[in-house]
matplotlib code that plots the C-alpha trace (Angstrom):
import matplotlib.pyplot as plt

x = [-51.8, -53.4, -54.9, -56.5, -57.9, -59.4, -60.9, -62.4, -63.7, -65.3, -66.9, -68.2, -69.5, -71.2, -72.7, -73.9, -75.4, -77.1, -78.4, -79.8, -81.5, -82.9, -84.2, -85.6, -87.4, -88.8, -90.1, -91.5, -92.7, -91.1, -92.3, -90.3, -89.2, -87.5, -85.8, -84.5, -83.0, -81.4, -80.0, -78.5, -77.0, -75.5, -74.0, -72.5, -71.1, -69.6, -68.1, -66.7, -65.2, -63.8, -62.3, -60.8, -59.3, -57.8, -56.4, -54.9, -53.4, -51.9, -50.5, -49.0, -47.4, -46.0, -44.6, -43.0, -41.3, -40.1, -38.7, -36.9, -35.4, -34.3, -32.6, -30.3, -31.6, -31.1, -33.3, -32.7, -35.4, -36.5, -36.8, -38.8, -41.2, -41.5, -42.2, -44.8, -46.4, -46.5, -47.9, -50.6, -51.4, -51.6, -53.9, -56.0, -56.1, -57.1, -59.8, -60.9, -61.0, -63.0, -65.4, -65.6, -66.4, -68.9, -70.5, -70.5, -72.2, -74.7, -75.4, -75.9, -78.2, -80.1, -80.2, -81.6, -84.1, -85.0, -83.6, -81.3, -79.5, -76.0, -74.5, -75.1, -73.5, -70.5, -70.1, -70.2, -67.8, -65.3, -65.5, -64.9, -62.0, -60.5, -60.9, -59.3, -56.4, -55.8, -56.0, -53.5, -51.1, -51.3, -50.7, -47.7, -46.2, -46.7, -45.2, -42.2, -41.7, -41.9, -39.4, -36.9, -37.4, -36.8, -33.7, -32.3, -33.1, -31.5, -28.3, -28.3, -29.2, -26.4, -23.8, -25.1, -25.3, -21.7, -20.4, -22.4, -21.0, -17.5, -18.0, -19.4, -16.6, -14.0, -15.7, -15.9, -12.2, -11.2, -13.3, -11.9, -8.3, -8.9, -10.4, -7.5, -5.0, -6.8, -6.9, -3.2, -2.3, -4.4, -2.9, 0.6, 0.0, -1.4, 1.2, 4.4, 4.3, 3.3, 6.0, 8.7, 7.4, 7.3, 10.8, 12.1, 10.4, 11.9, 15.4, 15.0, 13.7, 16.6, 19.1, 17.6, 17.5, 21.1, 22.1, 20.3, 21.8, 25.3, 24.7, 23.4, 26.3, 28.7, 27.0, 27.0, 30.6, 31.7, 29.7, 31.1, 34.6, 34.1, 32.3, 35.1, 37.6, 35.7, 34.4, 37.5, 38.9, 42.1, 42.1, 41.5, 44.8, 46.7, 47.9, 49.3, 51.2, 52.6, 53.6, 55.4, 57.3, 58.4, 59.6, 61.5, 63.1, 64.0, 65.8, 66.9, 67.2, 65.3, 67.0, 65.5, 62.0, 61.3, 57.6, 54.7, 50.9, 47.5, 46.3, 42.7, 41.9, 43.1, 41.2, 43.3, 46.2, 49.3, 51.9, 55.7, 57.9, 61.4, 64.7, 66.1, 69.2, 67.0, 64.4, 65.5, 66.6, 63.3, 61.3, 63.3, 62.7, 58.9, 58.9, 61.0, 60.4, 58.4, 56.2, 55.4, 55.5, 54.4, 54.8, 52.7, 53.3, 50.0, 51.0, 53.9, 53.8, 55.6, 54.3, 55.8, 55.3, 57.4, 59.6, 60.5, 59.3, 57.9, 57.6, 54.6, 54.6, 51.6, 52.2, 49.9, 50.5, 48.4, 49.5, 48.4, 45.7, 47.2, 48.4, 51.2, 52.2, 55.9, 56.9, 60.3, 61.1, 63.7, 65.4, 63.4, 66.4, 68.0, 65.2, 67.0, 66.0, 66.6, 64.4, 62.2, 62.0, 64.5, 62.1, 58.8, 59.0, 55.5, 57.3, 58.8, 56.2, 55.0, 58.6, 58.9, 55.8, 57.2, 60.3, 58.4, 56.1, 58.1, 61.7, 62.5, 65.5, 65.3, 68.7, 68.9, 65.9, 66.6, 65.0, 64.0, 62.4, 59.5, 56.3, 53.9, 56.0, 58.7, 62.4, 63.0, 60.2, 61.5, 60.5, 58.1, 54.4, 53.5, 56.2, 54.8, 57.3, 56.5, 56.1, 52.9, 52.7, 49.1]
y = [-43.7, -44.9, -41.4, -41.3, -44.8, -43.8, -40.8, -42.8, -45.3, -42.5, -41.2, -44.6, -45.2, -41.8, -42.3, -45.8, -44.5, -41.6, -43.9, -46.3, -43.5, -42.1, -45.5, -45.9, -42.6, -43.4, -46.6, -45.3, -42.0, -39.9, -36.4, -33.4, -32.3, -35.7, -35.3, -31.9, -33.5, -36.2, -33.7, -31.7, -34.8, -35.6, -32.2, -32.5, -35.9, -34.5, -31.5, -33.8, -36.0, -33.0, -31.7, -35.1, -35.3, -31.8, -32.6, -35.8, -34.1, -31.4, -34.0, -35.9, -32.8, -32.0, -35.5, -35.2, -32.0, -33.5, -36.5, -34.3, -32.3, -35.6, -36.8, -33.7, -31.8, -28.1, -25.7, -22.0, -19.4, -19.8, -23.6, -23.5, -20.9, -23.2, -26.2, -24.3, -23.2, -26.8, -28.0, -25.2, -26.2, -29.9, -29.0, -26.9, -29.7, -32.2, -29.7, -29.4, -33.2, -33.4, -30.8, -32.8, -35.9, -34.0, -32.7, -36.2, -37.6, -34.8, -35.5, -39.2, -38.3, -36.0, -38.6, -41.1, -38.5, -37.4, -33.9, -32.0, -34.0, -35.3, -33.6, -30.1, -31.2, -32.6, -29.5, -27.3, -29.6, -29.5, -25.7, -25.4, -27.8, -26.0, -22.6, -24.0, -25.5, -22.3, -20.2, -22.5, -22.5, -18.7, -18.3, -20.7, -18.8, -15.5, -16.7, -18.2, -15.0, -12.9, -15.1, -14.9, -11.2, -10.9, -12.9, -10.9, -7.7, -9.0, -9.8, -6.6, -4.6, -6.3, -5.4, -1.9, -1.5, -2.7, -0.4, 2.4, 1.8, 1.6, 4.9, 6.5, 5.3, 6.5, 9.9, 10.2, 9.2, 11.7, 14.5, 13.6, 13.7, 17.0, 18.5, 17.3, 18.7, 22.0, 22.1, 21.3, 23.9, 26.4, 25.5, 25.6, 28.9, 30.2, 28.8, 29.5, 33.1, 32.3, 29.6, 32.0, 34.7, 32.3, 31.1, 34.6, 35.4, 32.3, 33.1, 36.7, 35.5, 33.0, 35.7, 38.1, 35.4, 34.5, 38.2, 38.7, 35.6, 36.7, 40.2, 38.8, 36.4, 39.2, 41.4, 38.7, 37.8, 41.4, 41.8, 38.6, 39.7, 43.1, 41.7, 39.2, 42.0, 44.2, 41.6, 39.4, 40.1, 39.0, 35.6, 35.7, 33.7, 36.3, 38.1, 34.8, 34.2, 37.7, 37.1, 33.8, 35.3, 38.3, 36.2, 33.8, 36.5, 38.4, 35.4, 33.3, 35.8, 36.6, 33.9, 31.0, 31.0, 30.5, 31.4, 31.9, 32.0, 31.2, 27.9, 28.6, 25.1, 23.7, 25.8, 28.9, 27.3, 29.6, 27.9, 28.3, 27.0, 26.6, 25.9, 22.4, 23.5, 25.4, 22.7, 21.2, 24.6, 26.2, 23.3, 23.5, 27.2, 26.7, 24.3, 26.1, 29.8, 31.4, 33.4, 30.4, 27.2, 24.5, 21.6, 19.1, 17.4, 16.2, 15.0, 14.4, 12.9, 13.1, 13.7, 13.0, 16.0, 14.3, 17.4, 17.2, 15.7, 17.5, 16.8, 18.4, 18.9, 20.1, 21.6, 22.8, 25.1, 24.1, 27.2, 29.6, 27.4, 28.1, 25.9, 26.2, 24.1, 23.6, 22.5, 21.6, 20.7, 17.9, 16.4, 13.6, 11.5, 11.7, 12.5, 13.0, 15.3, 15.5, 13.5, 15.3, 12.4, 14.1, 17.1, 15.2, 11.5, 11.1, 11.6, 8.1, 6.0, 8.7, 9.1, 5.3, 5.3, 8.0, 6.0, 2.8, 4.2, 7.1, 6.2, 9.4, 9.1, 10.8, 11.4, 11.0, 8.7, 6.1, 3.1, 3.9, 0.8, -0.4, -0.7, -1.9, -3.8, -6.3, -5.3, -7.3, -5.3, -3.6, 0.0, 2.4, 2.3, 6.0, 7.2, 8.3, 6.2, 3.0, 0.1, -1.7, -5.3, -6.4]
z = [-34.1, -30.8, -30.2, -33.6, -33.2, -29.8, -31.4, -34.2, -31.8, -29.7, -32.9, -33.8, -30.3, -30.3, -33.7, -32.8, -29.6, -31.4, -34.1, -31.5, -29.6, -32.9, -33.9, -30.4, -30.6, -34.0, -32.8, -29.5, -30.9, -28.2, -28.0, -29.3, -25.9, -25.3, -28.7, -27.6, -24.5, -26.5, -28.9, -26.0, -24.6, -28.0, -28.2, -24.7, -25.6, -28.8, -26.9, -24.3, -27.0, -28.6, -25.4, -24.6, -28.1, -27.8, -24.3, -25.5, -28.5, -26.3, -23.9, -26.8, -28.2, -24.7, -24.4, -27.8, -26.8, -23.6, -25.4, -27.8, -24.9, -23.2, -26.3, -26.2, -29.1, -28.8, -30.7, -31.4, -31.1, -34.7, -34.5, -31.3, -32.8, -35.8, -33.6, -31.7, -34.9, -36.1, -32.8, -32.9, -36.5, -35.6, -32.7, -35.0, -37.5, -34.8, -33.6, -37.2, -37.5, -34.3, -35.7, -38.8, -36.9, -34.9, -38.0, -39.5, -36.4, -36.5, -40.1, -39.4, -36.6, -38.9, -41.6, -39.2, -37.9, -41.4, -41.1, -43.5, -46.3, -45.6, -48.6, -47.1, -43.8, -45.5, -47.6, -44.5, -42.7, -45.6, -45.7, -42.0, -42.2, -45.2, -43.4, -40.2, -42.1, -44.1, -40.9, -39.1, -42.1, -42.3, -38.6, -38.7, -41.6, -40.0, -36.7, -38.5, -40.5, -37.3, -35.6, -38.5, -38.7, -35.0, -35.2, -38.1, -36.3, -33.1, -35.0, -36.9, -33.8, -31.8, -34.5, -34.8, -31.0, -30.7, -33.4, -31.9, -28.4, -29.7, -31.6, -28.6, -26.4, -28.8, -29.1, -25.3, -24.9, -27.5, -25.9, -22.5, -23.8, -25.5, -22.4, -20.3, -22.8, -22.8, -19.0, -18.8, -21.3, -19.5, -16.2, -17.6, -19.2, -16.0, -13.7, -15.7, -14.8, -11.2, -10.9, -12.2, -9.8, -6.9, -7.7, -7.9, -4.6, -3.0, -4.2, -3.0, 0.3, 0.7, -0.2, 2.3, 4.9, 4.3, 4.4, 7.6, 9.1, 8.0, 9.4, 12.6, 12.9, 12.2, 14.7, 17.3, 16.5, 16.8, 19.9, 21.4, 20.5, 21.9, 24.9, 25.4, 25.1, 27.4, 29.9, 30.1, 33.5, 35.0, 36.6, 40.4, 40.6, 38.7, 41.9, 43.2, 40.0, 40.1, 43.7, 42.9, 39.9, 41.9, 44.9, 42.6, 40.6, 43.7, 45.2, 42.3, 39.5, 36.3, 34.2, 36.2, 34.5, 30.8, 31.0, 33.4, 32.8, 34.1, 32.8, 32.0, 31.0, 34.3, 36.9, 36.4, 38.2, 38.2, 36.0, 36.0, 33.2, 34.6, 32.8, 33.1, 35.1, 37.5, 38.0, 41.3, 42.8, 42.0, 43.4, 46.6, 46.8, 46.4, 49.3, 51.8, 51.1, 54.0, 51.6, 49.4, 51.5, 49.0, 51.3, 49.5, 46.1, 44.7, 41.2, 38.9, 35.4, 32.1, 28.5, 25.1, 22.7, 20.0, 19.8, 23.5, 26.7, 29.6, 33.4, 35.2, 38.9, 40.9, 44.4, 47.1, 50.2, 53.2, 55.0, 52.2, 50.6, 47.2, 44.2, 41.7, 38.7, 37.8, 34.3, 32.8, 29.2, 28.6, 25.6, 24.0, 23.0, 26.4, 28.9, 32.1, 35.0, 38.7, 41.1, 43.6, 46.0, 48.4, 48.6, 48.5, 49.2, 47.5, 44.1, 44.4, 42.6, 40.1, 38.9, 38.6, 36.5, 34.2, 33.9, 33.1, 30.5, 29.0, 29.8, 31.7, 33.9, 37.4, 38.8, 42.5, 42.7, 45.5, 43.6, 40.1, 38.5, 36.4, 38.4, 35.7, 33.1, 33.7, 33.8, 30.6, 28.7, 25.6, 25.0, 26.8, 25.7, 26.2, 23.8, 20.4, 18.6, 20.5, 18.0, 18.8, 17.4, 16.7]

ax = plt.figure().add_subplot(projection="3d")
ax.plot(x, y, z, "-o")
ax.set_aspect("equal")
plt.show()
């Protein structure tokens, strides 16, 4: 309302000023050139008033929009377009009003100056106003219609685009699946035969390899056996064993020894297995015979074989630099054998050890006793039937 009042006031001031100037000119009789300047100034004043009115209306419309935004009102695209159309129509209406005011002012000036009748000016102003209003209304309607159409098209387009995209995606997925299935079928068809062929080849190769390996193994085994048979030579100690056996049999008889052999797992030592009753006699012969001369006893121990016990004696001849092993088997339930301490005093503690751990009795030993366990100890730990309490 204040804007319209200011505009009306401006119009009144302009009209009054123009009327005063016209009256002044009439009274003073100013020349035509001066009238032209006055008319130009009037036109400029009217244009300035019009521009000021339009700027004020635009500012007012902007302030109104800002106030609406501040109050939290939200508008969709169509409402904003409608508001803009209304603002444009209002601005045009104001412009038309300004034009009408200007026309009215001009008419008043012309009336004062005796120019064209007021009725014609009013008619022209009314026509201009009507035309401007009609134009603004048509423009607003067209803009609103375009906005509604655009919104409708956007909604329809979005739905159509969504459906179209879904359809395209489904079609693409179906085509991809079909292509993959076809490729797989083709690959399967192409590789089935190859796979079978490769499998058969692999089996054949494996069989051939196994056969070759078996053949090679058989050949190597046969070769090794034949080589072992061919290359196995008598032990270098075999002559010594033959010598010992011959000397013993020549002096003690052939019934003294149970067995004789080269112990390959013990440095090929010549080994004599003597009968129990011939044990001491044979040991004595080995020590004192001139051809043998085994004057040193390096070892004596016993072993439990569960079926029997065995005493093992290792002798060495410093004169001949030769070795011999003497073995004797004894009863496991009553392990008794002659002591060799009278022949080799070094047999003292080894025989005590065999007695302590195995329970072997050595007849003729000067002091047979336990050397590891106490005399009150029950049992012999190296016997296979020894009861171990855990």
